[in-house]
C-alpha positions in Angstrom: 14.7 3.7 -21.7 14.2 1.6 -18.7 10.5 0.8 -17.8 9.6 2.8 -14.8 7.5 -0.1 -13.5 7.8 -4.0 -13.5 4.7 -6.0 -13.5 4.1 -9.8 -13.4 1.9 -11.8 -12.4 2.0 -15.1 -10.2 -1.5 -16.9 -10.0 -3.8 -14.6 -8.4 -1.0 -12.1 -7.3 -0.1 -9.0 -9.3 3.5 -8.0 -8.9 4.2 -4.2 -9.0 8.4 -3.4 -8.6 9.5 0.3 -8.7 12.1 0.1 -11.5 14.3 3.2 -10.7 17.4 1.0 -9.4 20.0 3.8 -9.8 18.2 6.4 -8.0 16.9 3.9 -5.3 13.5 3.8 -6.8 13.0 7.5 -6.2 9.9 8.9 -7.7 9.1 10.3 -10.9 5.9 11.3 -13.0 6.3 7.8 -15.0 6.1 5.9 -11.9 2.9 7.4 -10.6 1.1 6.9 -14.0 2.2 3.1 -14.6 1.0 2.1 -10.9 -2.1 4.1 -11.2 -3.2 2.6 -14.7 -2.2 -1.0 -13.3 -4.2 -0.4 -10.2 -7.2 0.5 -12.2 -6.6 -2.5 -14.4 -6.5 -4.7 -11.6 -9.8 -3.3 -10.0 -11.5 -4.4 -13.2 -9.5 -8.0 -13.3 -11.6 -10.5 -11.0 -8.8 -13.1 -11.0 -6.6 -10.7 -9.2 -7.1 -11.3 -5.8 -4.1 -9.2 -4.5 -1.1 -7.1 -5.2 2.4 -6.5 -4.3 4.2 -3.4 -4.4 7.8 -3.6 -3.9 11.3 -2.0 -5.4 14.1 -3.6 -7.5 17.4 -3.7 -6.3 17.4 -3.8 -2.5 15.3 -0.8 -2.2 11.7 0.1 -1.8 12.1 3.7 -2.5 13.8 6.2 -1.5 11.1 9.3 -1.8 11.0 12.2 -4.3 13.7 12.9 -6.9 15.6 15.7 -5.5 16.9 17.2 -8.5 13.7 17.4 -9.9 12.2 19.0 -6.8 15.0 21.4 -6.5 14.3 22.6 -10.2 10.9 23.3 -9.2 11.2 26.0 -7.4 11.0 28.4 -10.7 8.0 27.2 -11.1 4.9 28.9 -10.3 3.2 27.9 -7.5 0.0 26.5 -9.7 2.5 24.1 -11.3 4.6 23.0 -8.2 1.0 21.9 -6.9 0.2 20.2 -10.0 2.8 18.1 -10.1 2.3 17.3 -6.4 -1.1 15.9 -7.1 0.7 13.1 -9.0 1.9 11.5 -5.7 -1.6 12.5 -3.8 -3.3 10.9 -7.0 -1.0 7.7 -6.6 -1.9 7.5 -2.7 -5.4 7.7 -3.5 -5.0 5.2 -6.1 -3.9 2.6 -3.6 -6.4 3.2 -0.7 -9.4 3.2 -3.4 -8.2 0.2 -5.4 -10.8 -2.9 -4.3 -7.8 -5.3 -4.4 -5.6 -5.6 -1.1 -2.0 -3.8 -1.6 0.6 -5.3 0.1 3.7 -3.0 0.4 7.3 -5.4 0.7 10.1 -3.2 1.6 13.6 -3.9 1.3 16.4 -1.4 2.1 15.0 2.0 2.5 11.3 3.4 2.6 12.3 7.6 2.9 10.1 10.8 2.5 7.3 10.1 0.0 8.5 6.1 -0.1 7.7 6.2 3.5 4.2 7.7 2.4 3.6 5.1 -0.2 4.7 2.1 2.2 1.9 3.0 4.5 -1.0 3.5 2.1 -0.9 0.1 1.5 -3.3 -1.7 3.5 -0.5 -4.2 4.5 3.3 -3.9 5.1 5.6 -6.8 5.1 9.7 -5.5 6.3 12.7 -6.8 6.3 14.3 -6.4 9.8 16.8 -4.1 8.9 14.9 -2.0 6.5 15.0 1.6 7.2 12.0 4.3 7.0 12.2 7.7 7.5 10.2 11.1 7.1 13.3 12.5 5.9 11.7 15.7 4.6 12.9 17.9 7.7 16.6 17.0 6.6 16.2 18.8 3.0 14.0 21.7 4.3 10.7 20.5 3.1 7.4 19.6 4.5 6.0 16.0 4.4 3.6 15.0 1.9 1.6 11.5 0.4 -0.1 11.4 3.5 2.8 10.9 5.6 1.6 12.6 9.0 -1.9 11.1 8.5 -0.8 7.5 8.3 1.8 8.1 10.9 -1.1 9.5 13.1 -2.8 6.3 13.1 -0.8 4.2 15.0 1.7 6.7 17.0 1.0 9.9 19.4 0.9 13.3 18.4 4.4 13.7 20.6 6.2 10.6 18.5 4.6 11.8 15.4 6.0 15.5 15.9 9.6 13.8 17.0 9.9 11.9 13.9 9.0 14.4 11.6 11.1 17.0 13.4 14.0 14.6 13.4 13.7 12.6 10.4 15.1 9.9 12.7 15.3 6.7 10.9 13.2 3.6 12.1 14.2 0.0 11.5 11.8 -2.7 9.9 11.8 -4.1 13.8 10.8 -0.8 15.3 8.1 -0.3 13.0 6.7 -3.5 13.8 6.8 -2.6 17.5 4.7 0.3 16.9 2.2 -1.8 14.7 2.7 -0.6 11.4 4.4 -3.9 10.3 2.2 -7.2 9.6 5.0 -9.3 9.0 8.6 -8.9 9.6 11.1 -11.1 7.3 14.7 -11.8 7.0 17.0 -9.6 4.9 16.5 -11.0 1.2 13.1 -13.0 2.7 10.8 -10.1 2.4 9.0 -10.7 -1.2 8.7 -14.5 0.0 6.8 -13.5 3.0 4.7 -10.9 1.4 3.7 -13.8 -1.4 2.5 -16.1 1.0 0.3 -13.4 2.5 -0.8 -12.0 -0.7 -1.6 -15.9 -2.1 -3.5 -16.2 1.1 -5.6 -13.5 0.7 -5.9 -13.9 -3.1 -7.9 -17.2 -2.5 -10.6 -15.4 -0.3 -13.9 -13.8 -1.8 -13.6 -10.9 -4.0 -16.7 -8.9 -3.2 -16.0 -9.5 0.5 -12.5 -8.9 0.4 -13.4 -5.1 -1.1 -15.6 -4.5 1.2 -13.6 -5.3 4.3 -10.8 -3.3 2.9 -12.9 0.1 2.9 -14.6 -1.2 6.3 -10.7 -1.0 7.7 -9.5 2.0 5.7 -12.6 4.1 7.4 -12.3 2.8 10.8 -10.1 5.2 12.1 -11.9 8.1 10.9 -15.6 7.3 11.2 -17.9 7.5 14.1 -18.8 4.7 15.7 -22.3 5.1 14.4 -20.9 5.8 11.0 -19.0 2.4 11.2 -22.1 0.4 12.3 -24.0 1.9 9.5 -21.8 1.1 6.7 -21.0 -2.5 8.6 -24.9 -2.9 8.4 -24.9 -1.8 4.6 -22.2 -4.4 3.8 -23.4 -7.4 5.5 -26.6 -7.0 4.1 -25.5 -6.7 0.8 -23.1 -9.8 1.4 -26.1 -12.5 2.5 -27.3 -12.3 -1.1 -24.0 -13.1 -2.9 -23.1 -16.3 -4.3 -19.8 -15.6 -2.7 -21.3 -16.4 1.0 -23.6 -19.1 -0.4 -20.5 -20.6 -1.1 -18.5 -19.7 1.9 -21.6 -20.7 4.3 -22.3 -24.1 2.3 -18.8 -25.3 2.4 -18.6 -24.5 6.6 -21.8 -26.1 7.0 -20.6 -29.3 4.8 -17.3 -29.1 6.7 -15.1 -28.7 3.4 -12.9 -26.2 2.4 -14.9 -23.3 1.0 -13.5 -22.4 -3.0 -14.0 -18.8 -3.8 -11.8 -19.0 -6.9 -14.3 -20.9 -8.9 -16.5 -18.0 -8.7 -14.0 -15.2 -9.8 -13.8 -17.1 -13.2 -17.2 -18.0 -13.3 
């Protein structure tokens, strides 16, 4: 059988690629499990500085497998809920992973594929890539955190329109809305994502993980909660070898070498 996930390393960057090409990289329980395991292993591997999540065959992810979803109507509600939690556990794994995860999107990111792309910490998209909250077109409602992630950068009115119309948004349009970090020409998305990932992978491991947590919680925390978390992390960071190296490099007028600390 074809492996649901292709995994490769390029220096400090781990690349995870959805490999269900025949179904435009529709999601499966096997994919959920493989990505979750890869993220857990990356979290424990100091040599991994950043992760790219992408898809083979020119598409990021067409969302859930509608053939499988159609079969689930015969299952008891509790079993349908259990199967859905596979997707939600994957979304949690992406958000909870201490290593930054960058989505590299060519082609389509529809339904749960949109959710997965937006769950990532950063997003690189081809100009002509297409994003859609497509659930309404098949009589379903959003999952995978789609409404939560979209609500972080669009108004309630725009969110409602996107969900009720299933309108497709280009990478350019999503960039204008603030959800895309880097636009790429078609076919060049991975090159742009690699450059971004390699830059991040050179950074300090502990500080990077803490910054990811700060940024993830900033939209939801009150100012006081965020100030408290920032205070905790700043105090902790002042005692690390990373800050010793970073501050020392600044004072010595040289480039900081955080990678040497990863292998120490």
